[in-house]
C-alpha positions in Angstrom: -8.5 -13.2 18.7 -10.0 -16.7 18.7 -13.0 -16.0 21.0 -14.4 -12.9 22.7 -12.3 -13.7 25.8 -9.3 -15.6 24.3 -6.4 -14.3 22.3 -2.7 -15.0 22.0 0.6 -13.2 22.2 3.6 -14.3 20.1 7.1 -12.8 20.5 10.4 -12.8 18.6 13.8 -12.6 20.2 17.6 -12.7 19.5 17.8 -16.0 21.4 16.4 -17.7 18.2 13.3 -19.0 19.9 9.8 -17.5 19.2 7.4 -18.0 22.1 3.6 -18.3 22.2 1.7 -17.1 25.3 -1.8 -16.5 26.6 -2.6 -12.9 25.5 -4.5 -12.1 28.7 -2.2 -13.5 31.4 1.1 -13.8 29.6 1.4 -17.5 30.6 3.8 -19.4 28.5 2.2 -21.9 26.1 5.1 -23.1 24.0 8.5 -22.3 22.3 9.1 -22.9 18.6 12.6 -24.5 18.3 14.4 -24.7 14.9 16.0 -21.4 14.0 19.7 -21.0 14.1 19.8 -17.2 14.2 18.0 -14.3 15.8 14.3 -14.0 15.0 13.5 -10.5 13.9 9.8 -10.8 13.5 7.0 -13.2 14.1 3.3 -13.2 13.1 0.3 -15.3 14.0 -2.7 -15.9 11.7 -6.0 -14.4 12.4 -7.4 -17.7 13.7 -4.2 -18.5 15.6 -3.7 -21.8 13.8 -0.4 -20.8 12.1 2.6 -18.7 13.0 5.4 -17.4 10.8 8.9 -16.3 11.9 11.6 -14.3 10.1 15.2 -15.0 11.0 18.8 -14.1 10.6 19.5 -17.7 9.6 18.3 -16.8 6.1 14.9 -18.6 6.6 11.3 -18.0 7.3 9.4 -20.8 9.0 5.7 -21.5 9.1 4.6 -23.3 12.3 1.5 -25.2 13.4 0.6 -23.5 16.7 -1.2 -26.5 18.1 1.6 -29.1 17.6 4.6 -26.9 17.4 5.6 -28.4 14.1 7.6 -26.5 11.5 5.3 -27.0 8.5 7.4 -25.1 5.9 11.0 -23.8 6.0 11.5 -21.1 3.4 15.1 -20.6 2.4 16.3 -17.2 1.4 19.7 -15.8 0.3 20.0 -13.2 3.1 18.5 -12.3 6.5 14.7 -12.4 6.6 13.3 -9.5 8.7 9.6 -9.5 8.0 6.7 -11.9 7.4 2.9 -11.4 6.9 -0.2 -13.5 6.5 -3.4 -12.3 4.8 -6.3 -11.9 7.2 -8.0 -15.3 6.6 -8.4 -18.6 8.5 -5.4 -20.9 8.1 -3.9 -18.8 5.3 -2.3 -20.6 2.4 0.1 -17.8 1.4 2.9 -15.9 3.1 4.8 -12.7 2.3 8.4 -12.3 3.3 11.0 -9.6 3.1 14.5 -8.7 4.4 18.0 -7.9 3.4 17.5 -9.3 -0.1 15.3 -6.2 -0.7 12.8 -8.5 -2.3 9.1 -8.9 -1.5 8.3 -12.6 -2.0 4.9 -14.3 -1.9 4.9 -18.0 -1.1 2.1 -20.4 -2.0 2.0 -22.7 1.0 -0.8 -24.8 -0.5 1.4 -26.2 -3.2 3.9 -27.9 -1.0 3.6 -31.1 1.0 3.9 -30.3 4.7 7.4 -30.6 5.9 6.7 -31.6 9.4 10.0 -30.9 11.1 9.2 -31.4 14.9 9.9 -28.6 17.3 8.9 -28.0 20.9 5.2 -28.6 21.5 3.1 -27.7 24.5 2.3 -31.3 25.3 5.7 -32.8 24.7 4.4 -35.3 22.2 7.0 -34.6 19.5 10.1 -36.8 19.8 12.6 -35.0 17.6 12.4 -37.4 14.6 12.6 -35.5 11.3 10.6 -36.3 8.3 12.2 -36.6 4.8 12.9 -33.2 3.1 10.0 -32.0 0.9 10.1 -29.6 -2.0 9.7 -26.0 -0.8 6.5 -24.0 -1.7 6.8 -22.0 -4.9 7.1 -18.3 -4.7 7.2 -15.2 -6.9 8.8 -11.7 -6.4 6.7 -8.6 -6.4 8.3 -5.4 -7.9 11.9 -6.6 -8.6 14.5 -3.9 -8.0 12.1 -1.4 -6.5 13.1 -1.5 -2.8 16.2 0.6 -2.1 16.8 -0.9 1.3 16.0 -4.0 3.3 12.3 -4.6 4.0 11.6 -4.0 7.7 7.9 -4.7 7.9 5.1 -6.1 5.7 1.4 -5.5 6.4 -1.5 -7.3 4.9 -4.8 -5.5 5.5 -8.4 -6.3 4.9 -8.0 -6.0 1.1 -6.3 -9.3 0.1 -4.9 -7.9 -3.1 -3.1 -4.9 -1.4 0.0 -5.3 0.7 2.2 -2.7 2.4 6.0 -2.7 2.8 8.2 -0.4 5.0 11.8 -0.4 3.9 15.1 1.0 5.1 15.0 3.4 2.1 12.5 5.4 4.3 9.6 4.6 2.0 6.2 3.1 2.7 4.8 1.3 -0.5 1.4 0.0 -1.3 1.4 -2.9 -3.8 -1.3 -4.4 -6.0 -0.6 -8.1 -6.1 -2.7 -8.5 -9.2 -0.4 -6.3 -11.2 2.6 -6.8 -8.9 3.3 -3.1 -9.0 3.4 -0.1 -6.7 0.1 1.8 -6.5 1.2 4.4 -4.0 4.4 5.5 -2.2 5.2 7.8 0.8 8.6 8.9 2.0 8.9 9.4 5.7 11.3 11.7 7.5 13.4 9.2 9.4 14.5 5.6 9.8 11.4 3.4 10.0 11.0 1.7 13.4 7.7 0.0 13.0 4.7 -0.2 10.6 1.6 -2.0 11.8 -2.1 -2.0 11.1 -4.2 -1.0 14.2 -7.9 -2.0 14.2 -10.1 0.7 15.6 -11.5 -1.3 18.6 -13.7 1.0 20.7 -13.9 3.8 18.2 -16.9 6.0 18.7 -19.0 5.7 15.6 -21.0 8.8 16.5 -18.1 11.2 16.9 -18.0 13.9 14.2 -21.1 12.6 12.5 -21.4 9.7 10.0 -19.0 7.6 12.1 -16.0 9.9 11.6 -14.2 12.0 14.2 -11.7 14.7 13.6 -8.4 13.8 12.0 -10.0 11.0 10.0 -10.5 8.2 12.5 -13.5 6.2 11.4 -15.2 3.7 13.7 -14.8 0.1 12.5 -12.0 0.9 10.0 -8.3 0.4 10.5 -5.3 2.7 10.6 -1.7 2.0 9.4 0.6 3.4 12.2 4.2 4.1 11.3 7.0 5.2 13.6 9.9 6.8 11.8 12.5 9.1 13.3 10.9 11.7 15.5 7.6 11.5 13.7 4.7 9.0 13.9 2.3 8.7 11.0 -1.3 7.5 10.8 -2.6 6.4 7.4 -6.1 5.3 6.4 -6.0 1.5 6.5 -8.2 1.1 3.4 -7.0 4.0 1.2 -3.3 3.8 0.0 -1.2 6.8 0.9 -4.1 8.7 2.6 -2.4 10.3 5.6 -4.8 11.0 8.4 -2.3 12.7 10.7 1.4 12.9 11.6 2.8 14.0 15.0 6.3 15.1 15.9 7.8 13.9 19.1 11.1 14.9 21.0 12.4 11.3 20.7 13.5 8.8 18.0 10.6 6.5 17.8 11.0 2.7 17.4 7.4 1.7 17.7 3.8 3.1 17.8 0.3 1.8 18.4 -3.1 3.6 18.3 -6.1 3.1 20.6 -9.0 4.7 18.8 -11.5 4.3 21.6 -9.6 6.7 23.8 -8.1 8.7 20.9 -4.6 8.1 22.2 -1.5 6.5 20.9 1.6 5.0 22.6 5.2 5.1 21.5 8.4 3.4 22.3 11.8 5.0 21.7 15.2 3.8 20.5 18.6 5.1 21.8 18.7 5.8 25.5 14.9 6.1 26.0 13.3 3.2 27.9 9.7 4.4 28.6 6.4 3.9 26.9 4.9 7.3 26.3 1.2 7.9 26.0 -0.1 10.8 23.7 -3.3 12.5 22.9 -4.1 11.7 19.3 -5.8 15.0 18.5 -3.5 17.4 20.3 -0.3 15.5 20.0 0.5 16.2 23.7 2.2 13.7 26.0 -0.1 12.6 28.7 1.7 9.9 30.7 4.7 7.5 30.7 4.9 3.8 31.6 8.3 2.9 33.2 9.8 -0.5 33.6 11.9 -1.4 30.6 15.7 -1.2 30.5 16.3 -1.0 26.8 14.7 0.4 23.6 11.1 -0.6 23.0 10.9 -2.2 19.5 7.3 -3.4 19.5 4.0 -2.1 20.9 0.5 -3.6 20.4 -2.9 -3.1 22.0 -5.0 -6.2 22.8 -7.9 -7.0 20.5 -10.4 -5.7 23.1 -8.2 -2.6 23.7 -8.1 -3.2 27.5 -4.3 -3.9 27.6 -1.2 -3.3 25.6 2.1 -5.2 25.3 5.6 -3.8 24.9 8.6 -5.7 23.7 12.1 -4.4 24.5 15.8 -4.9 23.8 16.0 -5.9 27.5 14.7 -9.3 26.6 11.2 -8.9 28.2 7.6 -8.4 27.1 5.5 -6.4 29.5 1.8 -6.3 29.7 0.1 -3.0 30.8 -3.5 -2.7 31.9 -5.4 0.0 29.9 -8.8 0.0 31.6 -10.3 1.0 34.9 -12.0 -2.3 35.3 -10.6 -5.6 36.6 -8.9 -7.4 33.8 -6.6 -10.4 33.3 -3.9 -10.5 36.0 -5.4 -7.4 37.6 -8.4 -9.0 39.3 
């Protein structure tokens, strides 16, 4: 979120082209052109000045969101599936992971900007490429530890702790100072998603001292994981501290938590194409949102919690209102 009433949505797709959109209306702002393979994941910095994309073309690219320029092209030896920025303005470091099974940390401040023009929103770039620059230096965290490709990386409020979710069905919390694992948790199925959900709208009075049942604390964050037929919710500040897990009848590809209403949403893989809404405390299904025609790989609530977005194999991102009031396109 940039201002109280302005935020952005960024999407990845198998067509190689990440897109930036207005988060409230979904209006297209720009397309980042430069990848030569499917883009598996894309992130935007907390101040929306930078974006990063992970691609099947063996690269991760850092983009300037204002000009559309590719600032850094980070070469890897295999498919890159995950990227993450720390939560700070115009971050100078980036974490990457993928089929190499390596968690890498790149120091973006120690490389001259490689301004490779891409699509911009104002059409000012003319396609002229600048001379190649030396890539940013990097180091690997925990060589040989991951037993499968790294599907997701999460950087929370603590800058020295980073979380990885891998195909070996393990969630790992890393201390970047020692470059070692500080906690590990094995889930029951193949990991679909692993995301940090801020507790927008959490009731600080519930349960006394700001804590409701099942460990949700107003103002803190929760690490939400979809794996197999189970969704997991971990304390966002305490490594491996499981707040709650819920079994569902479906193979889950994605999950997102809304603390204010104490509900969470899931998207399934396989033949399921609906977003399902659950009660967090009871684990019961409350409603479904129909409209997609393929597995739902990504779910996220807006920063104000009044809407959520779903990204599907059908090539669409859908916005769903989650408030009784007029909002965004629903005015």
